[in-house]
N, CA, C and O atoms as a CHARMM CRD file, in Angstrom:
* protein
*
  300
    1    1 MET  N      8.04100 -13.81500  -3.07900 PROA 1      0.00000
    2    1 MET  CA     6.73500 -14.01300  -2.49200 PROA 1      0.00000
    3    1 MET  C      6.82800 -14.86500  -1.23300 PROA 1      0.00000
    4    1 MET  O      5.91400 -14.84700  -0.40900 PROA 1      0.00000
    5    2 TRP  N      7.87600 -15.58400  -1.07700 PROA 2      0.00000
    6    2 TRP  CA     7.98000 -16.50900   0.05000 PROA 2      0.00000
    7    2 TRP  C      8.78700 -15.92300   1.20300 PROA 2      0.00000
    8    2 TRP  O      9.37400 -16.66500   1.99000 PROA 2      0.00000
    9    3 THR  N      8.82000 -14.59700   1.30700 PROA 3      0.00000
   10    3 THR  CA     9.54900 -13.96300   2.40400 PROA 3      0.00000
   11    3 THR  C      8.58000 -13.31300   3.38300 PROA 3      0.00000
   12    3 THR  O      7.44400 -12.99300   3.03400 PROA 3      0.00000
   13    4 ILE  N      9.04100 -13.12600   4.60300 PROA 4      0.00000
   14    4 ILE  CA     8.21500 -12.47900   5.62100 PROA 4      0.00000
   15    4 ILE  C      7.96100 -11.01800   5.24800 PROA 4      0.00000
   16    4 ILE  O      6.89600 -10.47800   5.54900 PROA 4      0.00000
   17    5 LEU  N      8.92900 -10.37900   4.59700 PROA 5      0.00000
   18    5 LEU  CA     8.74500  -8.98000   4.19100 PROA 5      0.00000
   19    5 LEU  C      7.61500  -8.83700   3.17600 PROA 5      0.00000
   20    5 LEU  O      6.84300  -7.88000   3.22900 PROA 5      0.00000
   21    6 PHE  N      7.52200  -9.79200   2.25300 PROA 6      0.00000
   22    6 PHE  CA     6.43900  -9.76000   1.27300 PROA 6      0.00000
   23    6 PHE  C      5.09300  -9.81400   1.97800 PROA 6      0.00000
   24    6 PHE  O      4.20700  -9.01200   1.68700 PROA 6      0.00000
   25    7 TRP  N      4.93300 -10.75900   2.90900 PROA 7      0.00000
   26    7 TRP  CA     3.64200 -10.94400   3.56900 PROA 7      0.00000
   27    7 TRP  C      3.31700  -9.80600   4.52600 PROA 7      0.00000
   28    7 TRP  O      2.14400  -9.48800   4.72300 PROA 7      0.00000
   29    8 LYS  N      4.33300  -9.18400   5.12800 PROA 8      0.00000
   30    8 LYS  CA     4.08300  -8.00200   5.96200 PROA 8      0.00000
   31    8 LYS  C      3.56300  -6.85300   5.09900 PROA 8      0.00000
   32    8 LYS  O      2.60500  -6.17400   5.46800 PROA 8      0.00000
   33    9 ALA  N      4.19700  -6.64400   3.95700 PROA 9      0.00000
   34    9 ALA  CA     3.76300  -5.57300   3.05800 PROA 9      0.00000
   35    9 ALA  C      2.37500  -5.86300   2.49500 PROA 9      0.00000
   36    9 ALA  O      1.54800  -4.95700   2.38600 PROA 9      0.00000
   37   10 ALA  N      2.11600  -7.11300   2.13900 PROA 10     0.00000
   38   10 ALA  CA     0.79600  -7.48200   1.61800 PROA 10     0.00000
   39   10 ALA  C     -0.27600  -7.30400   2.68900 PROA 10     0.00000
   40   10 ALA  O     -1.37400  -6.83200   2.39500 PROA 10     0.00000
   41   11 ALA  N      0.03600  -7.68000   3.93200 PROA 11     0.00000
   42   11 ALA  CA    -0.92400  -7.50600   5.02900 PROA 11     0.00000
   43   11 ALA  C     -1.20000  -6.03300   5.28900 PROA 11     0.00000
   44   11 ALA  O     -2.34400  -5.64500   5.52500 PROA 11     0.00000
   45   12 GLU  N     -0.15800  -5.21300   5.24800 PROA 12     0.00000
   46   12 GLU  CA    -0.35100  -3.77300   5.44200 PROA 12     0.00000
   47   12 GLU  C     -1.27500  -3.20700   4.36400 PROA 12     0.00000
   48   12 GLU  O     -2.17800  -2.42700   4.66500 PROA 12     0.00000
   49   13 ARG  N     -1.05400  -3.59400   3.12900 PROA 13     0.00000
   50   13 ARG  CA    -1.89800  -3.12300   2.02900 PROA 13     0.00000
   51   13 ARG  C     -3.33900  -3.59400   2.19900 PROA 13     0.00000
   52   13 ARG  O     -4.27600  -2.83400   1.95300 PROA 13     0.00000
   53   14 ALA  N     -3.51600  -4.84000   2.61500 PROA 14     0.00000
   54   14 ALA  CA    -4.86500  -5.38600   2.79300 PROA 14     0.00000
   55   14 ALA  C     -5.60200  -4.67200   3.92200 PROA 14     0.00000
   56   14 ALA  O     -6.78600  -4.36300   3.78900 PROA 14     0.00000
   57   15 ILE  N     -4.91600  -4.40800   5.02600 PROA 15     0.00000
   58   15 ILE  CA    -5.54300  -3.70300   6.15000 PROA 15     0.00000
   59   15 ILE  C     -5.93700  -2.29100   5.74300 PROA 15     0.00000
   60   15 ILE  O     -7.03800  -1.83700   6.05600 PROA 15     0.00000
   61   16 LYS  N     -5.04700  -1.60000   5.05000 PROA 16     0.00000
   62   16 LYS  CA    -5.36300  -0.24700   4.57700 PROA 16     0.00000
   63   16 LYS  C     -6.55400  -0.26300   3.62200 PROA 16     0.00000
   64   16 LYS  O     -7.45500   0.56800   3.73300 PROA 16     0.00000
   65   17 THR  N     -6.55600  -1.19500   2.69700 PROA 17     0.00000
   66   17 THR  CA    -7.64700  -1.28800   1.72800 PROA 17     0.00000
   67   17 THR  C     -8.96700  -1.58400   2.41600 PROA 17     0.00000
   68   17 THR  O     -9.98700  -0.97400   2.09400 PROA 17     0.00000
   69   18 GLY  N     -8.95700  -2.51200   3.35800 PROA 18     0.00000
   70   18 GLY  CA   -10.17400  -2.83600   4.10000 PROA 18     0.00000
   71   18 GLY  C    -10.69400  -1.64700   4.88900 PROA 18     0.00000
   72   18 GLY  O    -11.89400  -1.36900   4.88300 PROA 18     0.00000
   73   19 ALA  N     -9.79400  -0.94100   5.57200 PROA 19     0.00000
   74   19 ALA  CA   -10.19700   0.22600   6.36000 PROA 19     0.00000
   75   19 ALA  C    -10.73500   1.34300   5.46600 PROA 19     0.00000
   76   19 ALA  O    -11.73700   1.97700   5.79800 PROA 19     0.00000
   77   20 GLN  N    -10.08300   1.58000   4.35000 PROA 20     0.00000
   78   20 GLN  CA   -10.54300   2.61600   3.42500 PROA 20     0.00000
   79   20 GLN  C    -11.89900   2.26000   2.83400 PROA 20     0.00000
   80   20 GLN  O    -12.75900   3.12700   2.67800 PROA 20     0.00000
   81   21 SER  N    -12.08800   1.00300   2.50900 PROA 21     0.00000
   82   21 SER  CA   -13.37600   0.56400   1.96600 PROA 21     0.00000
   83   21 SER  C    -14.48000   0.71400   2.99400 PROA 21     0.00000
   84   21 SER  O    -15.57500   1.17400   2.66900 PROA 21     0.00000
   85   22 LEU  N    -14.20100   0.32900   4.23300 PROA 22     0.00000
   86   22 LEU  CA   -15.19000   0.46500   5.29800 PROA 22     0.00000
   87   22 LEU  C    -15.56100   1.93000   5.50400 PROA 22     0.00000
   88   22 LEU  O    -16.73900   2.25900   5.64100 PROA 22     0.00000
   89   23 ALA  N    -14.56600   2.80600   5.52600 PROA 23     0.00000
   90   23 ALA  CA   -14.83200   4.23500   5.69100 PROA 23     0.00000
   91   23 ALA  C    -15.66500   4.77900   4.53300 PROA 23     0.00000
   92   23 ALA  O    -16.58400   5.57200   4.74300 PROA 23     0.00000
   93   24 ALA  N    -15.34400   4.35300   3.31700 PROA 24     0.00000
   94   24 ALA  CA   -16.09300   4.82700   2.15100 PROA 24     0.00000
   95   24 ALA  C    -17.53900   4.34600   2.18600 PROA 24     0.00000
   96   24 ALA  O    -18.45700   5.10800   1.88400 PROA 24     0.00000
   97   25 ILE  N    -17.74000   3.10100   2.54900 PROA 25     0.00000
   98   25 ILE  CA   -19.09900   2.54400   2.59300 PROA 25     0.00000
   99   25 ILE  C    -19.93200   3.24300   3.65600 PROA 25     0.00000
  100   25 ILE  O    -21.07500   3.62600   3.40700 PROA 25     0.00000
  101   26 LEU  N    -19.35500   3.40800   4.84200 PROA 26     0.00000
  102   26 LEU  CA   -20.10800   4.03800   5.93200 PROA 26     0.00000
  103   26 LEU  C    -20.39500   5.50700   5.64900 PROA 26     0.00000
  104   26 LEU  O    -21.47200   5.99900   5.98500 PROA 26     0.00000
  105   27 SER  N    -19.44900   6.21300   5.03800 PROA 27     0.00000
  106   27 SER  CA   -19.69800   7.62500   4.74500 PROA 27     0.00000
  107   27 SER  C    -20.66700   7.78300   3.57500 PROA 27     0.00000
  108   27 SER  O    -21.40600   8.76600   3.52000 PROA 27     0.00000
  109   28 ALA  N    -20.67600   6.83900   2.64600 PROA 28     0.00000
  110   28 ALA  CA   -21.62100   6.91000   1.52900 PROA 28     0.00000
  111   28 ALA  C    -23.05000   6.67900   2.00400 PROA 28     0.00000
  112   28 ALA  O    -23.99600   7.23100   1.44100 PROA 28     0.00000
  113   29 GLU  N    -23.20200   5.86400   3.03900 PROA 29     0.00000
  114   29 GLU  CA   -24.53300   5.60200   3.59300 PROA 29     0.00000
  115   29 GLU  C    -25.08400   6.82100   4.31900 PROA 29     0.00000
  116   29 GLU  O    -26.29900   6.99100   4.41900 PROA 29     0.00000
  117   30 ALA  N    -24.19300   7.67000   4.82700 PROA 30     0.00000
  118   30 ALA  CA   -24.57200   8.88900   5.55500 PROA 30     0.00000
  119   30 ALA  C    -25.54900   8.58800   6.68900 PROA 30     0.00000
  120   30 ALA  O    -26.57800   9.24900   6.83200 PROA 30     0.00000
  121   31 VAL  N    -25.21100   7.58700   7.48600 PROA 31     0.00000
  122   31 VAL  CA   -26.03000   7.22300   8.63800 PROA 31     0.00000
  123   31 VAL  C    -25.16300   7.27000   9.88700 PROA 31     0.00000
  124   31 VAL  O    -23.93500   7.30000   9.80000 PROA 31     0.00000
  125   32 GLY  N    -25.79800   7.27600  11.03300 PROA 32     0.00000
  126   32 GLY  CA   -25.06900   7.25100  12.28700 PROA 32     0.00000
  127   32 GLY  C    -24.43800   5.88900  12.52500 PROA 32     0.00000
  128   32 GLY  O    -24.81000   4.90500  11.88600 PROA 32     0.00000
  129   33 LEU  N    -23.49000   5.83600  13.44100 PROA 33     0.00000
  130   33 LEU  CA   -22.79600   4.57900  13.71700 PROA 33     0.00000
  131   33 LEU  C    -23.73400   3.48900  14.21100 PROA 33     0.00000
  132   33 LEU  O    -23.52600   2.31100  13.92100 PROA 33     0.00000
  133   34 LEU  N    -24.75700   3.87000  14.94800 PROA 34     0.00000
  134   34 LEU  CA   -25.67900   2.86700  15.47200 PROA 34     0.00000
  135   34 LEU  C    -26.65300   2.35900  14.41200 PROA 34     0.00000
  136   34 LEU  O    -27.19000   1.25800  14.52900 PROA 34     0.00000
  137   35 ASP  N    -26.87600   3.16600  13.38300 PROA 35     0.00000
  138   35 ASP  CA   -27.81300   2.79300  12.32100 PROA 35     0.00000
  139   35 ASP  C    -27.12400   2.20400  11.09100 PROA 35     0.00000
  140   35 ASP  O    -27.78900   1.81900  10.12900 PROA 35     0.00000
  141   36 ALA  N    -25.81400   2.13500  11.12200 PROA 36     0.00000
  142   36 ALA  CA   -25.06000   1.67500   9.95700 PROA 36     0.00000
  143   36 ALA  C    -25.31200   0.18800   9.68900 PROA 36     0.00000
  144   36 ALA  O    -25.50200  -0.59300  10.62100 PROA 36     0.00000
  145   37 PRO  N    -25.31100  -0.19300   8.41700 PROA 37     0.00000
  146   37 PRO  CA   -25.45900  -1.61400   8.05600 PROA 37     0.00000
  147   37 PRO  C    -24.11800  -2.33300   8.23700 PROA 37     0.00000
  148   37 PRO  O    -23.42500  -2.63300   7.26500 PROA 37     0.00000
  149   38 TRP  N    -23.76600  -2.60300   9.49500 PROA 38     0.00000
  150   38 TRP  CA   -22.44300  -3.12500   9.81600 PROA 38     0.00000
  151   38 TRP  C    -22.14000  -4.45300   9.13300 PROA 38     0.00000
  152   38 TRP  O    -21.01700  -4.66300   8.67300 PROA 38     0.00000
  153   39 GLY  N    -23.09700  -5.33400   9.06000 PROA 39     0.00000
  154   39 GLY  CA   -22.84200  -6.63600   8.43500 PROA 39     0.00000
  155   39 GLY  C    -22.41400  -6.50000   6.99100 PROA 39     0.00000
  156   39 GLY  O    -21.41400  -7.08100   6.56900 PROA 39     0.00000
  157   40 ALA  N    -23.16900  -5.73700   6.24500 PROA 40     0.00000
  158   40 ALA  CA   -22.85300  -5.54300   4.82900 PROA 40     0.00000
  159   40 ALA  C    -21.55900  -4.75700   4.65400 PROA 40     0.00000
  160   40 ALA  O    -20.74900  -5.06900   3.78100 PROA 40     0.00000
  161   41 ALA  N    -21.36800  -3.73900   5.48500 PROA 41     0.00000
  162   41 ALA  CA   -20.16900  -2.90900   5.36600 PROA 41     0.00000
  163   41 ALA  C    -18.91000  -3.71300   5.67900 PROA 41     0.00000
  164   41 ALA  O    -17.92200  -3.62100   4.95100 PROA 41     0.00000
  165   42 LEU  N    -18.93700  -4.49800   6.75100 PROA 42     0.00000
  166   42 LEU  CA   -17.77400  -5.31000   7.10900 PROA 42     0.00000
  167   42 LEU  C    -17.52700  -6.41700   6.08600 PROA 42     0.00000
  168   42 LEU  O    -16.38000  -6.77300   5.81600 PROA 42     0.00000
  169   43 SER  N    -18.58900  -6.95100   5.52600 PROA 43     0.00000
  170   43 SER  CA   -18.44900  -7.97100   4.49300 PROA 43     0.00000
  171   43 SER  C    -17.76000  -7.40000   3.25400 PROA 43     0.00000
  172   43 SER  O    -16.85400  -8.02200   2.70100 PROA 43     0.00000
  173   44 ALA  N    -18.18700  -6.23100   2.82700 PROA 44     0.00000
  174   44 ALA  CA   -17.58400  -5.59800   1.65300 PROA 44     0.00000
  175   44 ALA  C    -16.13600  -5.20500   1.92500 PROA 44     0.00000
  176   44 ALA  O    -15.27700  -5.37200   1.05900 PROA 44     0.00000
  177   45 ALA  N    -15.85700  -4.68500   3.12100 PROA 45     0.00000
  178   45 ALA  CA   -14.48700  -4.31200   3.46900 PROA 45     0.00000
  179   45 ALA  C    -13.59500  -5.55000   3.54300 PROA 45     0.00000
  180   45 ALA  O    -12.43900  -5.50800   3.12200 PROA 45     0.00000
  181   46 GLY  N    -14.12100  -6.63600   4.06900 PROA 46     0.00000
  182   46 GLY  CA   -13.35900  -7.88400   4.11800 PROA 46     0.00000
  183   46 GLY  C    -13.04900  -8.41000   2.73100 PROA 46     0.00000
  184   46 GLY  O    -11.94500  -8.89200   2.47600 PROA 46     0.00000
  185   47 MET  N    -14.02000  -8.31900   1.83500 PROA 47     0.00000
  186   47 MET  CA   -13.79300  -8.75000   0.45500 PROA 47     0.00000
  187   47 MET  C    -12.72700  -7.87900  -0.20600 PROA 47     0.00000
  188   47 MET  O    -11.89300  -8.38700  -0.95600 PROA 47     0.00000
  189   48 ALA  N    -12.74500  -6.58000   0.06400 PROA 48     0.00000
  190   48 ALA  CA   -11.72500  -5.68900  -0.49000 PROA 48     0.00000
  191   48 ALA  C    -10.33900  -6.08200   0.02000 PROA 48     0.00000
  192   48 ALA  O     -9.37100  -6.06100  -0.74000 PROA 48     0.00000
  193   49 ALA  N    -10.23900  -6.43700   1.29600 PROA 49     0.00000
  194   49 ALA  CA    -8.95400  -6.85600   1.86000 PROA 49     0.00000
  195   49 ALA  C     -8.47100  -8.15500   1.21500 PROA 49     0.00000
  196   49 ALA  O     -7.28900  -8.28900   0.89700 PROA 49     0.00000
  197   50 VAL  N     -9.37300  -9.10100   1.02300 PROA 50     0.00000
  198   50 VAL  CA    -9.01000 -10.36900   0.37500 PROA 50     0.00000
  199   50 VAL  C     -8.55000 -10.11600  -1.06000 PROA 50     0.00000
  200   50 VAL  O     -7.55600 -10.69300  -1.50300 PROA 50     0.00000
  201   51 LEU  N     -9.25600  -9.27000  -1.77700 PROA 51     0.00000
  202   51 LEU  CA    -8.86100  -8.94600  -3.15100 PROA 51     0.00000
  203   51 LEU  C     -7.51000  -8.24000  -3.18600 PROA 51     0.00000
  204   51 LEU  O     -6.74800  -8.41400  -4.13700 PROA 51     0.00000
  205   52 SER  N     -7.20600  -7.45000  -2.16400 PROA 52     0.00000
  206   52 SER  CA    -5.90300  -6.80400  -2.07500 PROA 52     0.00000
  207   52 SER  C     -4.78900  -7.83900  -1.95100 PROA 52     0.00000
  208   52 SER  O     -3.75100  -7.71100  -2.60000 PROA 52     0.00000
  209   53 VAL  N     -4.99500  -8.85300  -1.13000 PROA 53     0.00000
  210   53 VAL  CA    -3.99100  -9.91600  -0.98300 PROA 53     0.00000
  211   53 VAL  C     -3.83600 -10.67900  -2.29800 PROA 53     0.00000
  212   53 VAL  O     -2.71800 -10.99100  -2.70700 PROA 53     0.00000
  213   54 ILE  N     -4.94400 -10.97700  -2.95500 PROA 54     0.00000
  214   54 ILE  CA    -4.88500 -11.67900  -4.24400 PROA 54     0.00000
  215   54 ILE  C     -4.12900 -10.84200  -5.27100 PROA 54     0.00000
  216   54 ILE  O     -3.33500 -11.37400  -6.04600 PROA 54     0.00000
  217   55 THR  N     -4.37300  -9.54300  -5.27700 PROA 55     0.00000
  218   55 THR  CA    -3.65600  -8.64800  -6.18500 PROA 55     0.00000
  219   55 THR  C     -2.16600  -8.62500  -5.86300 PROA 55     0.00000
  220   55 THR  O     -1.33400  -8.61600  -6.77000 PROA 55     0.00000
  221   56 SER  N     -1.83000  -8.61600  -4.57900 PROA 56     0.00000
  222   56 SER  CA    -0.42000  -8.63500  -4.18100 PROA 56     0.00000
  223   56 SER  C      0.27000  -9.89900  -4.67400 PROA 56     0.00000
  224   56 SER  O      1.38800  -9.83500  -5.18600 PROA 56     0.00000
  225   57 VAL  N     -0.37900 -11.03400  -4.52500 PROA 57     0.00000
  226   57 VAL  CA     0.19800 -12.29800  -4.98900 PROA 57     0.00000
  227   57 VAL  C      0.31600 -12.28700  -6.51400 PROA 57     0.00000
  228   57 VAL  O      1.32900 -12.72600  -7.05900 PROA 57     0.00000
  229   58 GLY  N     -0.69900 -11.79500  -7.19500 PROA 58     0.00000
  230   58 GLY  CA    -0.65800 -11.72000  -8.65200 PROA 58     0.00000
  231   58 GLY  C      0.38000 -10.74600  -9.17400 PROA 58     0.00000
  232   58 GLY  O      0.86100 -10.89100 -10.29800 PROA 58     0.00000
  233   59 SER  N      0.72600  -9.76200  -8.37300 PROA 59     0.00000
  234   59 SER  CA     1.70000  -8.75400  -8.79100 PROA 59     0.00000
  235   59 SER  C      3.11300  -9.30400  -8.86400 PROA 59     0.00000
  236   59 SER  O      3.97400  -8.70000  -9.50500 PROA 59     0.00000
  237   60 THR  N      3.36900 -10.42800  -8.22600 PROA 60     0.00000
  238   60 THR  CA     4.72600 -10.98500  -8.26200 PROA 60     0.00000
  239   60 THR  C      5.13000 -11.39900  -9.67000 PROA 60     0.00000
  240   60 THR  O      6.32100 -11.46300  -9.97300 PROA 60     0.00000
  241   61 ALA  N      4.16800 -11.67800 -10.52800 PROA 61     0.00000
  242   61 ALA  CA     4.47900 -12.05700 -11.90500 PROA 61     0.00000
  243   61 ALA  C      4.81400 -10.84400 -12.77100 PROA 61     0.00000
  244   61 ALA  O      5.36700 -10.99300 -13.86100 PROA 61     0.00000
  245   62 VAL  N      4.48000  -9.64400 -12.28900 PROA 62     0.00000
  246   62 VAL  CA     4.69200  -8.43500 -13.08400 PROA 62     0.00000
  247   62 VAL  C      5.86300  -7.62100 -12.55800 PROA 62     0.00000
  248   62 VAL  O      6.77000  -7.26300 -13.31000 PROA 62     0.00000
  249   63 GLY  N      5.84000  -7.33200 -11.26900 PROA 63     0.00000
  250   63 GLY  CA     6.88500  -6.51300 -10.66300 PROA 63     0.00000
  251   63 GLY  C      7.97800  -7.36900 -10.05400 PROA 63     0.00000
  252   63 GLY  O      8.26900  -8.46600 -10.53000 PROA 63     0.00000
  253   64 ASP  N      8.57300  -6.85400  -9.00400 PROA 64     0.00000
  254   64 ASP  CA     9.60400  -7.56800  -8.25600 PROA 64     0.00000
  255   64 ASP  C      8.95600  -8.72800  -7.51000 PROA 64     0.00000
  256   64 ASP  O      8.00000  -8.51800  -6.76300 PROA 64     0.00000
  257   65 SER  N      9.44900  -9.93000  -7.69600 PROA 65     0.00000
  258   65 SER  CA     8.80800 -11.10800  -7.09000 PROA 65     0.00000
  259   65 SER  C      8.92800 -11.14600  -5.57100 PROA 65     0.00000
  260   65 SER  O      8.25800 -11.95000  -4.92200 PROA 65     0.00000
  261   66 SER  N      9.76700 -10.29600  -4.99700 PROA 66     0.00000
  262   66 SER  CA     9.89500 -10.26000  -3.53900 PROA 66     0.00000
  263   66 SER  C      9.05500  -9.15300  -2.91900 PROA 66     0.00000
  264   66 SER  O      9.13600  -8.90600  -1.71600 PROA 66     0.00000
  265   67 SER  N      8.24200  -8.48200  -3.74800 PROA 67     0.00000
  266   67 SER  CA     7.42300  -7.36600  -3.28000 PROA 67     0.00000
  267   67 SER  C      5.99900  -7.50400  -3.81600 PROA 67     0.00000
  268   67 SER  O      5.79900  -8.01400  -4.91800 PROA 67     0.00000
  269   68 PRO  N      4.99400  -7.04700  -3.03300 PROA 68     0.00000
  270   68 PRO  CA     3.61800  -7.08600  -3.52500 PROA 68     0.00000
  271   68 PRO  C      3.28000  -5.93800  -4.47600 PROA 68     0.00000
  272   68 PRO  O      2.12500  -5.77600  -4.87000 PROA 68     0.00000
  273   69 SER  N      4.27400  -5.15300  -4.84100 PROA 69     0.00000
  274   69 SER  CA     4.06000  -4.00000  -5.70700 PROA 69     0.00000
  275   69 SER  C      4.16700  -4.38600  -7.17900 PROA 69     0.00000
  276   69 SER  O      4.86700  -5.33400  -7.53400 PROA 69     0.00000
  277   70 LEU  N      3.46700  -3.64300  -8.02500 PROA 70     0.00000
  278   70 LEU  CA     3.59400  -3.83100  -9.47100 PROA 70     0.00000
  279   70 LEU  C      4.84700  -3.15200 -10.01700 PROA 70     0.00000
  280   70 LEU  O      5.24500  -3.39700 -11.15600 PROA 70     0.00000
  281   71 VAL  N      5.46300  -2.30600  -9.20900 PROA 71     0.00000
  282   71 VAL  CA     6.61300  -1.51400  -9.63100 PROA 71     0.00000
  283   71 VAL  C      7.90000  -2.27300  -9.33000 PROA 71     0.00000
  284   71 VAL  O      8.06900  -2.83300  -8.24600 PROA 71     0.00000
  285   72 ARG  N      8.79500  -2.28200 -10.29800 PROA 72     0.00000
  286   72 ARG  CA    10.11600  -2.87800 -10.06800 PROA 72     0.00000
  287   72 ARG  C     11.00300  -1.82200  -9.40600 PROA 72     0.00000
  288   72 ARG  O     11.08900  -0.68500  -9.87100 PROA 72     0.00000
  289   73 PHE  N     11.65100  -2.21200  -8.32800 PROA 73     0.00000
  290   73 PHE  CA    12.54300  -1.29500  -7.62500 PROA 73     0.00000
  291   73 PHE  C     13.96000  -1.48200  -8.13500 PROA 73     0.00000
  292   73 PHE  O     14.47600  -2.59900  -8.18200 PROA 73     0.00000
  293   74 LEU  N     14.57500  -0.38600  -8.51300 PROA 74     0.00000
  294   74 LEU  CA    15.95200  -0.43900  -8.98400 PROA 74     0.00000
  295   74 LEU  C     16.88300  -0.17400  -7.81000 PROA 74     0.00000
  296   74 LEU  O     16.61400   0.71400  -7.00100 PROA 74     0.00000
  297   75 PRO  N     17.97500  -0.92900  -7.70300 PROA 75     0.00000
  298   75 PRO  CA    18.90400  -0.71700  -6.57500 PROA 75     0.00000
  299   75 PRO  C     19.66000   0.57600  -6.67900 PROA 75     0.00000
  300   75 PRO  O     20.47300   0.88900  -5.80900 PROA 75     0.00000
């Protein structure tokens, strides 16, 4: 967990999760970009990204401690 590779992978996962959440929220609203509830949508996407990082940190107790994944990688 204390390596740069861990935090790069965790950041990548958080960014993907945030972007996917934002896309899902905006498409579920079925509104135009100018009419979208941007404050609420960005808030929810940000929370999803934060939860992704928390999950990555919590995953070190289950999977490989040098990876944010729940899966153990075999050499």
